[in-house]
All heavy atoms as an XYZ file, in Angstrom:
812
protein
N     111.832    136.098    149.797
C     112.172    134.682    149.877
C     113.634    134.534    150.284
O     114.505    135.250    149.805
C     111.906    134.034    148.529
C     112.217    132.574    148.485
S     111.555    131.849    146.976
C     111.017    130.320    147.645
N     113.918    133.609    151.181
C     115.265    133.357    151.673
C     116.006    132.475    150.666
O     115.483    131.440    150.258
C     115.229    132.653    153.045
C     114.553    133.549    154.073
C     116.628    132.276    153.493
C     114.359    132.897    155.411
N     117.233    132.875    150.267
C     118.010    132.027    149.355
C     118.242    130.637    149.970
O     118.347    130.495    151.189
C     119.336    132.775    149.201
C     119.047    134.182    149.602
C     117.923    134.105    150.605
N     118.341    129.624    149.118
C     118.480    128.242    149.579
C     119.701    128.049    150.467
O     119.628    127.351    151.486
C     118.534    127.293    148.387
N     120.835    128.677    150.106
C     122.043    128.492    150.917
C     121.892    129.123    152.299
O     122.359    128.590    153.294
C     123.293    128.996    150.212
C     123.238    130.476    149.865
O     122.133    131.042    149.749
O     124.328    131.067    149.701
N     121.186    130.257    152.387
C     120.946    130.897    153.686
C     120.008    130.046    154.530
O     120.216    129.893    155.741
C     120.368    132.293    153.492
N     118.994    129.475    153.910
C     118.062    128.606    154.640
C     118.786    127.370    155.159
O     118.548    126.930    156.293
C     116.900    128.202    153.725
N     119.696    126.837    154.355
C     120.471    125.659    154.788
C     121.364    126.007    155.972
O     121.464    125.248    156.935
C     121.309    125.148    153.621
C     122.051    123.861    153.930
C     122.843    123.361    152.736
O     122.377    123.525    151.587
O     123.927    122.807    152.956
N     122.015    127.178    155.923
C     122.856    127.609    157.041
C     122.033    127.792    158.306
O     122.455    127.406    159.395
C     123.570    128.916    156.709
C     124.851    128.729    155.965
C     125.622    130.033    155.896
O     125.060    131.109    155.702
N     126.922    129.925    156.060
N     120.861    128.409    158.175
C     119.999    128.618    159.342
C     119.574    127.288    159.937
O     119.544    127.127    161.162
C     118.781    129.458    158.952
C     119.131    130.907    158.692
S     117.794    131.899    157.985
C     116.421    131.548    159.022
N     119.274    126.321    159.099
C     118.884    124.995    159.575
C     120.040    124.332    160.316
O     119.847    123.738    161.373
C     118.444    124.131    158.391
O     118.134    122.835    158.821
N     121.250    124.456    159.780
C     122.431    123.886    160.434
C     122.669    124.535    161.785
O     122.961    123.862    162.767
C     123.678    124.061    159.561
O     123.561    123.318    158.387
N     122.549    125.869    161.840
C     122.746    126.580    163.102
C     121.705    126.169    164.127
O     122.021    125.961    165.293
C     122.695    128.088    162.886
C     123.902    128.710    162.209
C     123.645    130.180    161.918
C     125.158    128.541    163.054
N     120.462    126.040    163.698
C     119.403    125.642    164.619
C     119.687    124.262    165.196
O     119.549    124.043    166.397
C     118.047    125.670    163.931
C     116.898    125.395    164.880
C     115.588    125.790    164.239
C     114.404    125.497    165.114
N     114.422    126.100    166.415
N     120.124    123.338    164.354
C     120.444    121.987    164.824
C     121.602    122.016    165.814
O     121.594    121.321    166.826
C     120.775    121.081    163.642
N     122.594    122.863    165.547
C     123.755    122.925    166.434
C     123.445    123.582    167.767
O     124.153    123.356    168.741
C     124.897    123.675    165.754
C     125.657    122.862    164.716
C     126.593    123.759    163.939
C     126.425    121.725    165.372
N     122.423    124.410    167.834
C     122.104    125.064    169.099
C     121.239    124.199    169.999
O     120.958    124.573    171.128
C     121.410    126.427    168.873
O     120.208    126.226    168.141
C     122.321    127.394    168.138
N     120.838    123.037    169.530
C     120.108    122.089    170.351
C     121.055    121.578    171.438
O     122.185    121.187    171.156
C     119.622    120.925    169.468
C     118.912    119.873    170.270
O     117.694    119.979    170.446
O     119.605    118.931    170.725
N     120.613    121.589    172.689
C     121.460    121.203    173.813
C     122.080    119.830    173.629
O     123.259    119.624    173.919
C     120.651    121.242    175.131
O     120.090    122.535    175.273
C     121.528    120.939    176.322
N     121.314    118.894    173.122
C     121.832    117.543    172.924
C     122.972    117.542    171.908
O     123.987    116.882    172.094
C     120.699    116.626    172.449
C     121.039    115.158    172.555
C     119.814    114.303    172.304
O     118.800    114.485    172.993
O     119.895    113.452    171.401
N     122.825    118.304    170.839
C     123.878    118.382    169.833
C     125.110    119.116    170.348
O     126.234    118.797    169.979
C     123.371    119.056    168.560
C     122.411    118.179    167.794
O     122.460    116.959    167.881
N     121.520    118.791    167.051
N     124.904    120.112    171.186
C     126.028    120.866    171.740
C     126.929    120.008    172.606
O     128.135    120.215    172.668
C     125.520    122.031    172.593
C     125.017    123.250    171.867
C     124.419    124.227    172.864
C     126.124    123.904    171.085
N     126.344    119.051    173.291
C     127.116    118.251    174.246
C     127.494    116.883    173.698
O     128.141    116.107    174.380
C     126.323    118.086    175.554
O     125.065    117.476    175.258
C     126.094    119.430    176.227
N     127.100    116.603    172.464
C     127.406    115.309    171.853
C     128.863    115.296    171.390
O     129.320    116.210    170.732
C     126.481    115.087    170.655
C     126.667    113.773    169.951
C     125.685    113.626    168.808
N     125.880    114.599    167.734
C     126.780    114.474    166.768
N     127.581    113.425    166.730
N     126.879    115.389    165.826
N     129.602    114.243    171.732
C     130.983    114.138    171.241
C     131.000    113.997    169.720
O     130.137    113.343    169.143
C     131.512    112.872    171.897
C     130.616    112.621    173.051
C     129.276    113.153    172.651
N     131.960    114.665    169.090
C     132.107    114.568    167.648
C     133.520    114.102    167.297
O     134.406    114.100    168.142
C     131.818    115.917    166.949
C     132.777    117.005    167.443
C     130.379    116.330    167.116
C     132.706    118.291    166.635
N     133.696    113.738    166.054
C     135.009    113.336    165.541
C     135.574    114.489    164.707
O     134.838    115.397    164.317
C     134.873    112.096    164.638
O     134.098    112.468    163.484
C     134.206    110.943    165.373
N     136.868    114.435    164.394
C     137.423    115.475    163.517
C     136.717    115.518    162.156
O     136.522    116.591    161.595
C     138.889    115.070    163.356
C     139.198    114.247    164.553
C     137.915    113.542    164.894
N     136.305    114.360    161.650
C     135.597    114.322    160.366
C     134.267    115.058    160.448
O     133.891    115.803    159.535
C     135.347    112.880    159.927
O     136.560    112.245    159.667
N     133.530    114.842    161.537
C     132.251    115.536    161.713
C     132.471    117.039    161.849
O     131.711    117.834    161.300
C     131.511    115.010    162.939
C     130.938    113.634    162.753
C     130.295    113.121    164.037
O     131.012    112.981    165.046
O     129.078    112.883    164.002
N     133.512    117.426    162.590
C     133.808    118.848    162.747
C     134.121    119.476    161.387
O     133.652    120.570    161.086
C     134.969    119.050    163.707
N     134.885    118.773    160.550
C     135.208    119.281    159.214
C     133.940    119.451    158.385
O     133.773    120.461    157.693
C     136.181    118.333    158.517
N     133.040    118.477    158.459
C     131.793    118.550    157.695
C     130.933    119.715    158.170
O     130.412    120.494    157.374
C     131.011    117.243    157.822
C     129.711    117.223    157.011
C     128.907    115.972    157.281
N     128.668    115.686    158.687
C     127.784    116.332    159.462
N     127.067    117.316    158.956
N     127.623    116.001    160.719
N     130.806    119.880    159.479
C     129.993    120.957    160.046
C     130.537    122.321    159.630
O     129.781    123.228    159.285
C     129.961    120.862    161.590
C     129.136    119.650    162.022
C     129.409    122.139    162.218
C     129.310    119.292    163.492
N     131.857    122.449    159.645
C     132.485    123.738    159.392
C     132.832    123.979    157.923
O     133.191    125.090    157.543
C     133.752    123.870    160.233
C     133.505    123.794    161.731
C     134.822    123.673    162.478
C     132.727    125.008    162.195
N     132.754    122.937    157.120
C     133.078    123.084    155.704
C     134.550    123.299    155.442
O     134.929    124.024    154.526
N     135.397    122.685    156.275
C     136.843    122.799    156.088
C     137.431    121.413    155.843
O     136.780    120.397    156.072
C     137.541    123.465    157.303
C     137.030    124.878    157.504
C     137.371    122.658    158.569
N     138.673    121.385    155.402
C     139.357    120.132    155.129
C     139.569    119.337    156.422
O     139.910    119.905    157.452
C     140.714    120.431    154.478
C     141.398    119.191    153.981
O     141.038    118.721    152.883
O     142.264    118.684    154.714
N     139.361    118.035    156.343
C     139.483    117.177    157.518
C     140.892    117.221    158.120
O     141.058    117.158    159.331
C     139.104    115.748    157.167
C     139.039    114.855    158.410
C     138.720    113.464    158.044
N     139.817    112.977    157.200
C     139.944    111.740    156.782
N     139.050    110.856    157.099
N     140.944    111.386    156.035
N     141.926    117.358    157.271
C     143.293    117.405    157.801
C     143.474    118.613    158.718
O     144.231    118.557    159.693
C     144.321    117.430    156.670
O     144.183    118.595    155.888
N     142.745    119.693    158.434
C     142.802    120.885    159.274
C     142.204    120.600    160.651
O     142.789    120.933    161.684
C     142.053    122.022    158.572
C     142.035    123.308    159.356
C     143.159    124.109    159.428
C     140.890    123.715    160.028
C     143.155    125.286    160.146
C     140.875    124.892    160.741
C     142.006    125.668    160.800
O     141.997    126.828    161.522
N     141.027    119.976    160.683
C     140.415    119.692    161.990
C     141.218    118.627    162.737
O     141.292    118.673    163.960
C     138.939    119.261    161.857
O     138.833    118.144    160.991
C     138.080    120.404    161.365
N     141.828    117.696    162.024
C     142.660    116.687    162.699
C     143.869    117.332    163.367
O     144.255    116.951    164.464
C     143.088    115.610    161.707
C     141.945    114.691    161.333
C     142.305    113.706    160.232
O     143.344    113.886    159.549
O     141.526    112.757    160.046
N     144.475    118.324    162.696
C     145.615    119.035    163.273
C     145.186    119.772    164.539
O     145.847    119.702    165.580
C     146.178    120.016    162.250
C     147.322    120.865    162.759
S     147.975    121.995    161.520
C     146.527    122.966    161.088
N     144.048    120.473    164.474
C     143.559    121.190    165.653
C     143.120    120.225    166.747
O     143.257    120.510    167.933
C     142.413    122.129    165.280
C     142.862    123.431    164.642
C     141.673    124.188    164.087
C     143.625    124.294    165.617
N     142.582    119.067    166.351
C     142.167    118.038    167.313
C     143.373    117.589    168.140
O     143.295    117.477    169.357
C     141.572    116.856    166.549
C     140.629    116.014    167.320
C     140.924    114.865    168.005
C     139.232    116.205    167.471
N     139.795    114.348    168.572
C     138.745    115.151    168.246
C     138.350    117.182    167.004
C     137.407    115.035    168.589
C     137.017    117.059    167.340
C     136.559    116.000    168.120
N     144.485    117.337    167.439
C     145.709    116.908    168.126
C     146.217    118.011    169.050
O     146.627    117.736    170.191
C     146.773    116.526    167.097
N     146.184    119.265    168.583
C     146.607    120.387    169.417
C     145.715    120.498    170.645
O     146.194    120.685    171.762
C     146.560    121.695    168.617
C     146.869    122.969    169.408
C     148.287    122.932    169.966
C     146.656    124.198    168.534
N     144.421    120.369    170.451
C     143.482    120.458    171.569
C     143.769    119.367    172.594
O     143.752    119.606    173.794
C     142.050    120.365    171.045
C     141.005    120.704    172.080
C     140.882    121.996    172.563
C     140.139    119.745    172.562
C     139.924    122.328    173.499
C     139.168    120.062    173.505
C     139.073    121.351    173.960
O     138.130    121.671    174.895
N     144.056    118.161    172.103
C     144.403    117.064    172.999
C     145.656    117.351    173.798
O     145.726    117.077    174.997
N     146.666    117.936    173.133
C     147.917    118.264    173.832
C     147.681    119.340    174.883
O     148.175    119.248    176.005
C     148.977    118.721    172.835
C     149.508    117.598    171.979
S     150.646    118.073    170.643
C     151.270    119.648    171.071
N     146.918    120.368    174.531
C     146.633    121.471    175.453
C     145.898    120.957    176.683
O     146.138    121.412    177.804
C     145.804    122.573    174.743
C     145.221    123.559    175.736
C     146.652    123.280    173.710
N     145.010    119.985    176.489
C     144.197    119.462    177.590
C     144.743    118.182    178.198
O     144.082    117.562    179.022
C     142.757    119.243    177.104
C     142.071    120.554    176.828
O     141.909    121.362    177.720
N     141.708    120.781    175.586
N     145.943    117.774    177.783
C     146.567    116.584    178.348
C     145.865    115.294    177.979
O     145.894    114.329    178.744
N     145.227    115.263    176.817
C     144.533    114.063    176.363
C     145.126    113.616    175.039
O     145.810    114.368    174.356
C     143.037    114.359    176.188
C     142.382    114.791    177.486
C     140.926    115.138    177.302
O     140.347    114.792    176.263
O     140.368    115.768    178.198
N     144.847    112.399    174.652
C     145.347    111.879    173.389
C     144.580    112.411    172.199
O     143.503    112.984    172.330
N     145.151    112.192    171.020
C     144.521    112.650    169.779
C     143.216    111.917    169.501
O     142.393    112.395    168.731
C     145.483    112.466    168.614
N     143.004    110.760    170.141
C     141.775    110.001    169.892
C     140.680    110.303    170.915
O     139.639    109.669    170.915
C     142.066    108.500    169.854
C     142.645    107.984    171.164
O     143.096    108.799    171.993
O     142.661    106.759    171.347
N     140.907    111.308    171.764
C     139.886    111.699    172.736
C     138.687    112.301    172.007
O     138.800    112.764    170.882
C     140.463    112.712    173.731
N     137.531    112.272    172.647
C     136.350    112.874    172.029
C     136.037    114.192    172.737
O     136.281    114.348    173.927
C     135.148    111.933    172.100
O     134.805    111.674    173.430
N     135.511    115.122    171.964
C     135.192    116.438    172.482
C     133.775    116.805    172.079
O     133.290    116.394    171.025
C     136.169    117.487    171.945
C     137.602    117.116    172.199
C     138.453    116.777    171.162
C     138.091    117.059    173.496
C     139.760    116.401    171.407
C     139.396    116.691    173.750
C     140.235    116.360    172.698
O     141.520    115.982    172.943
N     133.144    117.593    172.905
C     131.796    118.060    172.589
C     131.856    119.063    171.448
O     132.836    119.791    171.290
C     131.165    118.702    173.818
C     130.909    117.714    174.930
C     130.319    118.360    176.167
O     130.167    119.601    176.196
O     130.009    117.621    177.104
N     130.803    119.105    170.667
C     130.723    119.972    169.496
C     131.080    121.414    169.843
O     131.988    122.000    169.245
C     129.304    119.918    168.897
O     128.961    118.567    168.626
C     129.218    120.734    167.625
N     130.364    121.993    170.782
C     130.573    123.405    171.125
C     131.972    123.648    171.664
O     132.617    124.647    171.321
C     129.526    123.860    172.137
N     132.445    122.740    172.483
C     133.770    122.864    173.094
C     134.857    122.956    172.015
O     135.727    123.831    172.056
C     133.966    121.636    173.991
C     135.298    121.462    174.624
C     135.397    120.127    175.368
O     134.584    119.210    175.155
O     136.332    120.026    176.151
N     134.805    122.066    171.044
C     135.839    122.037    170.014
C     135.739    123.238    169.081
O     136.748    123.846    168.725
C     135.776    120.740    169.203
C     136.840    120.676    168.146
C     138.173    120.549    168.500
C     136.513    120.769    166.812
C     139.164    120.522    167.526
C     137.494    120.739    165.835
C     138.823    120.611    166.192
N     134.537    123.615    168.702
C     134.380    124.743    167.779
C     134.820    126.046    168.442
O     135.461    126.887    167.817
C     132.943    124.810    167.232
C     132.717    123.590    166.310
C     132.694    126.122    166.489
C     131.311    123.414    165.818
N     134.532    126.199    169.727
C     135.010    127.406    170.425
C     136.533    127.405    170.511
O     137.177    128.446    170.351
C     134.372    127.519    171.800
C     132.939    128.019    171.739
C     132.421    128.445    173.100
N     132.372    127.344    174.037
C     131.279    126.655    174.336
N     130.133    126.967    173.763
N     131.306    125.675    175.197
N     137.132    126.241    170.759
C     138.597    126.144    170.774
C     139.153    126.533    169.399
O     140.115    127.294    169.301
C     139.033    124.721    171.136
C     140.512    124.502    171.010
C     141.378    124.962    171.980
C     141.039    123.836    169.908
C     142.753    124.771    171.862
C     142.396    123.635    169.789
C     143.253    124.108    170.765
N     138.533    126.014    168.356
C     138.979    126.289    167.007
C     138.917    127.788    166.708
O     139.860    128.355    166.159
C     138.092    125.512    166.032
C     138.642    125.351    164.680
S     137.576    124.180    163.791
C     138.377    124.242    162.224
N     137.831    128.427    167.075
C     137.690    129.872    166.859
C     138.757    130.630    167.638
O     139.332    131.605    167.135
C     136.295    130.337    167.260
N     139.042    130.192    168.838
C     140.085    130.834    169.647
C     141.453    130.718    168.998
O     142.249    131.668    169.025
N     141.733    129.574    168.389
C     143.008    129.396    167.698
C     143.102    130.309    166.477
O     144.169    130.827    166.170
C     143.203    127.935    167.279
C     143.486    127.004    168.439
C     144.717    127.420    169.216
O     145.779    127.631    168.671
N     144.559    127.552    170.534
N     141.990    130.511    165.790
C     141.988    131.410    164.639
C     142.318    132.829    165.075
O     142.989    133.573    164.364
C     140.625    131.386    163.942
C     140.268    130.092    163.225
C     138.819    130.140    162.760
C     141.207    129.821    162.074
N     141.841    133.200    166.265
C     142.080    134.551    166.763
C     143.491    134.731    167.321
O     144.083    135.792    167.182
C     141.064    134.908    167.853
C     139.661    135.073    167.284
O     139.537    135.372    166.084
O     138.708    134.901    168.057
N     144.035    133.688    167.956
C     145.317    133.842    168.640
C     146.519    133.339    167.848
O     147.653    133.657    168.185
C     145.273    133.128    169.996
O     145.142    131.729    169.809
N     146.288    132.554    166.807
C     147.394    131.978    166.062
C     147.141    132.156    164.559
O     146.444    131.349    163.954
C     147.541    130.501    166.416
C     148.830    129.921    165.908
O     149.417    130.413    164.962
N     149.265    128.854    166.537
N     147.724    133.193    163.956
C     147.471    133.484    162.539
C     147.776    132.323    161.601
O     147.188    132.222    160.532
C     148.385    134.676    162.247
C     148.718    135.266    163.548
C     148.637    134.151    164.561
N     148.677    131.425    161.992
C     149.015    130.287    161.152
C     147.773    129.460    160.819
O     147.606    128.989    159.695
C     150.046    129.394    161.841
C     150.403    128.148    161.047
S     151.397    126.985    161.990
C     150.156    126.239    163.032
N     146.874    129.294    161.771
C     145.672    128.506    161.532
C     144.721    129.213    160.577
O     144.129    128.592    159.706
C     144.964    128.174    162.845
C     145.742    127.215    163.687
C     146.301    127.619    164.881
C     145.943    125.905    163.284
C     147.034    126.739    165.657
C     146.679    125.013    164.046
C     147.229    125.436    165.233
N     144.588    130.510    160.728
C     143.683    131.268    159.865
C     144.178    131.299    158.420
O     143.377    131.377    157.493
C     143.507    132.684    160.399
N     145.489    131.215    158.216
C     146.050    131.237    156.862
C     145.710    129.982    156.072
O     145.778    129.987    154.852
C     147.569    131.391    156.929
C     148.022    132.749    157.415
C     149.521    132.819    157.658
O     150.228    131.819    157.411
O     149.978    133.878    158.110
N     145.353    128.902    156.752
C     145.110    127.628    156.086
C     143.685    127.427    155.591
O     143.403    126.405    154.970
C     145.486    126.470    157.020
C     146.983    126.376    157.202
O     147.724    126.397    156.240
N     147.427    126.306    158.446
N     142.804    128.355    155.883
C     141.427    128.230    155.396
C     140.956    129.556    154.828
O     141.505    130.615    155.144
C     140.456    127.720    156.489
C     140.410    128.654    157.684
C     140.807    126.315    156.933
C     139.380    128.258    158.699
N     139.945    129.499    153.991
C     139.433    130.693    153.317
C     138.846    131.692    154.321
O     138.320    131.300    155.369
C     138.370    130.290    152.303
N     138.942    132.974    153.976
C     138.441    134.040    154.853
C     136.972    133.860    155.209
O     136.576    134.093    156.356
C     138.641    135.419    154.214
C     140.104    135.839    154.173
O     140.914    135.265    154.925
O     140.422    136.745    153.383
N     136.145    133.446    154.229
C     134.721    133.281    154.532
C     134.500    132.135    155.516
O     133.610    132.190    156.356
C     133.889    133.090    153.259
C     134.270    131.849    152.463
O     135.453    131.447    152.474
O     133.362    131.291    151.823
N     135.348    131.110    155.475
C     135.229    130.010    156.432
C     135.669    130.455    157.823
O     135.068    130.058    158.819
C     136.046    128.805    155.974
C     135.457    128.120    154.760
C     136.351    127.031    154.233
O     137.564    127.189    154.151
N     135.750    125.917    153.861
N     136.700    131.286    157.888
C     137.142    131.839    159.178
C     135.992    132.608    159.813
O     135.691    132.444    161.001
C     138.383    132.749    159.008
C     138.674    133.520    160.286
C     139.595    131.937    158.592
N     135.321    133.445    159.021
C     134.207    134.226    159.539
C     133.054    133.331    159.985
O     132.417    133.590    161.006
C     133.725    135.236    158.490
C     134.756    136.309    158.173
C     135.288    137.018    159.408
O     134.550    137.382    160.301
N     136.595    137.189    159.477
N     132.791    132.265    159.229
C     131.714    131.345    159.609
C     132.036    130.633    160.924
O     131.155    130.451    161.757
C     131.468    130.306    158.511
C     130.703    130.866    157.348
C     130.318    129.785    156.365
O     131.092    128.900    156.054
N     129.100    129.868    155.870
N     133.287    130.239    161.108
C     133.677    129.563    162.352
C     133.531    130.520    163.530
O     133.021    130.152    164.587
C     135.111    129.007    162.245
C     135.131    127.849    161.248
C     135.630    128.560    163.614
C     136.512    127.403    160.828
N     133.943    131.753    163.352
C     133.795    132.755    164.422
C     132.322    133.002    164.738
O     131.940    133.093    165.898
C     134.497    134.046    164.032
C     136.001    133.920    164.075
C     136.677    135.212    163.705
N     138.124    135.070    163.863
C     139.014    135.557    163.032
N     138.626    136.256    161.975
N     140.298    135.382    163.246
N     131.507    133.113    163.692
C     130.069    133.302    163.895
C     129.464    132.104    164.613
O     128.716    132.257    165.584
C     129.372    133.523    162.550
C     127.847    133.588    162.591
C     127.381    134.801    163.379
C     127.282    133.617    161.178
N     129.809    130.913    164.161
C     129.284    129.701    164.780
C     129.709    129.609    166.240
O     128.914    129.242    167.103
C     129.753    128.469    164.005
C     129.271    127.122    164.502
C     127.750    127.061    164.601
C     129.793    126.020    163.596
N     130.938    129.970    166.529
C     131.411    129.956    167.911
C     130.565    130.886    168.782
O     130.173    130.531    169.897
C     132.881    130.384    167.964
O     133.331    130.479    169.292
N     130.254    132.071    168.267
C     129.414    133.009    169.015
C     128.016    132.468    169.220
O     127.438    132.590    170.313
N     127.463    131.835    168.186
C     126.118    131.244    168.302
C     126.132    130.121    169.329
O     125.237    130.024    170.162
C     125.638    130.734    166.925
C     124.384    129.883    167.064
C     125.379    131.899    165.990
N     127.175    129.297    169.292
C     127.254    128.176    170.246
C     127.433    128.682    171.677
O     126.871    128.098    172.607
C     128.400    127.245    169.867
C     128.195    126.469    168.565
C     129.450    125.707    168.208
C     127.013    125.546    168.662
N     128.189    129.739    171.845
C     128.368    130.318    173.176
C     127.021    130.819    173.700
O     126.649    130.566    174.852
C     129.404    131.446    173.148
O     130.663    130.887    172.757
C     129.540    132.120    174.500
N     126.269    131.498    172.846
C     124.948    131.989    173.244
C     124.007    130.833    173.551
O     123.268    130.856    174.540
C     124.360    132.873    172.149
N     124.044    129.794    172.720
C     123.163    128.641    172.926
C     123.505    127.908    174.216
O     122.620    127.474    174.950
C     123.255    127.684    171.743
N     124.795    127.781    174.524
C     125.171    127.072    175.747
C     124.801    127.887    176.988
O     124.704    127.342    178.084
C     126.649    126.709    175.740
O     127.447    127.868    175.733
N     124.548    129.178    176.795
C     124.102    130.029    177.909
C     122.585    129.980    178.046
O     122.005    130.657    178.893
C     124.568    131.453    177.691
N     121.932    129.174    177.186
C     120.479    129.011    177.308
C     119.660    129.781    176.300
O     118.438    129.721    176.304
N     120.327    130.521    175.412
C     119.610    131.267    174.383
C     119.316    130.337    173.206
O     120.041    129.392    172.966
C     120.442    132.443    173.913
C     120.755    133.396    175.032
O     119.883    133.722    175.826
N     122.002    133.829    175.126
N     118.258    130.619    172.459
C     117.934    129.845    171.272
C     117.743    130.773    170.094
O     117.567    131.980    170.265
C     116.639    129.026    171.462
O     115.571    129.923    171.767
C     116.789    128.008    172.575
N     117.784    130.188    168.897
C     117.555    130.992    167.684
C     116.090    131.228    167.502
O     115.272    130.453    167.857
C     118.117    130.254    166.453
C     119.629    130.132    166.395
C     120.032    129.341    165.145
C     120.291    131.488    166.364
């Protein structure tokens, strides 16, 4: 039998790999909820992403696009990884890999 928390994670991953969900614009609050991190953290990365892409902090980004950016920041900038728990860092990296595979046409 699959533990309840593992089944919930699998359900979340399956929903996120749906093409419509991958390309749907999200808010920093939604990103925080999906990733299980503090909203202030996603808002900080949202602003950075906007600056990097020449857009304002109120711009909207697709789910997969933002999560992959977030995972990249965790890998390239240790300051970001220090602000969240190690298990959350690993989940974001895993989710980024799943989203990359899903956007290439693979499914769970």
